[in-house]
C-alpha positions in Angstrom: 4.0 -14.2 -46.0 3.0 -14.3 -42.4 0.8 -12.2 -40.5 1.9 -9.7 -38.0 2.7 -10.7 -34.3 2.8 -8.4 -31.7 5.9 -8.1 -29.8 6.1 -9.5 -26.1 7.6 -7.6 -23.1 8.4 -9.6 -20.1 9.3 -8.1 -17.0 9.2 -4.7 -17.7 6.9 -2.1 -19.3 7.0 -0.9 -22.6 8.4 2.5 -23.2 6.6 5.0 -25.2 7.9 6.9 -28.1 8.0 10.9 -27.9 9.1 13.1 -25.6 8.4 11.4 -22.4 10.8 10.6 -20.1 12.0 7.0 -19.0 11.1 5.7 -15.6 14.0 3.5 -15.1 16.3 3.6 -12.7 16.8 7.3 -12.6 13.7 7.3 -10.6 15.6 5.5 -7.7 18.8 7.5 -8.3 16.9 10.8 -7.9 15.5 9.2 -4.6 18.7 8.6 -3.4 20.1 12.3 -4.1 17.2 13.5 -2.1 17.0 11.3 0.9 19.6 10.9 3.8 18.6 6.9 4.1 15.9 4.8 2.1 14.8 1.7 4.3 15.2 -1.5 1.9 12.1 -2.9 1.2 11.3 -6.6 0.5 8.5 -8.4 -1.0 7.5 -12.3 -1.7 6.4 -13.3 -5.1 3.2 -14.8 -4.8 2.3 -15.5 -8.8 5.1 -16.1 -11.2 2.7 -17.3 -14.0 3.6 -14.6 -16.8 7.4 -14.9 -15.6 8.5 -18.2 -14.6 12.4 -17.5 -16.1 12.4 -14.1 -14.2 10.7 -15.0 -10.8 10.7 -17.7 -8.2 7.4 -18.4 -6.4 7.6 -17.7 -3.0 11.0 -15.8 -3.2 11.9 -12.7 -1.5 12.9 -10.0 -3.4 14.2 -6.3 -2.7 11.8 -3.4 -3.7 13.5 -0.5 -5.1 11.3 2.8 -4.6 9.4 3.9 -7.9 6.4 6.3 -7.4 5.5 5.9 -11.0 5.3 2.2 -10.8 3.2 2.2 -8.0 0.6 4.8 -9.2 0.3 2.4 -12.5 -0.2 -0.9 -10.1 3.5 -2.0 -10.8 6.2 -3.0 -8.5 9.8 -2.4 -9.2 12.5 -5.6 -8.0 15.8 -7.0 -8.2 14.7 -10.3 -10.0 16.8 -13.4 -11.0 18.9 -11.5 -13.1 20.4 -9.2 -10.6 18.7 -6.1 -12.5 15.5 -4.1 -11.5 12.5 -4.6 -13.5 9.0 -3.6 -13.2 6.2 -6.4 -12.4 2.4 -6.5 -12.0 2.4 -5.4 -7.8 -0.9 -8.3 -7.7 2.5 -10.8 -8.0 3.7 -9.9 -4.9 3.3 -9.0 -1.2 5.2 -6.7 0.5 6.6 -7.9 3.9 8.8 -6.7 6.8 11.9 -8.6 7.8 13.9 -8.8 10.8 17.3 -6.8 10.6 19.6 -9.8 10.5 17.0 -11.4 7.4 17.9 -8.0 5.6 21.3 -8.0 6.0 21.4 -11.8 4.7 19.0 -10.9 1.9 21.3 -7.5 0.7 24.6 -9.2 1.5 23.3 -12.2 -0.8 22.6 -9.9 -3.7 
């Protein structure tokens, strides 16, 4: 019989057991309920070493607000799957884009 292999988690944070609440998209939903308009943010991937299937190097990704993730050194982006996941913030540089570029990115997603 083989030894125990620790599970691998790709592109998301392992959720704890117990009474803690999930920090999934609910954070985004709550923020949308309490704000009139959230300005879209974007970031460029500068390191995809640990996530080559989920992230493309030098690609611009939409960033979703997640204060809890930011406190932990993570960033929530919509990745190649079209879903939002947490990644290390050090793998991205947040950028400002002109409105025309913003519309094109949001229209493509």
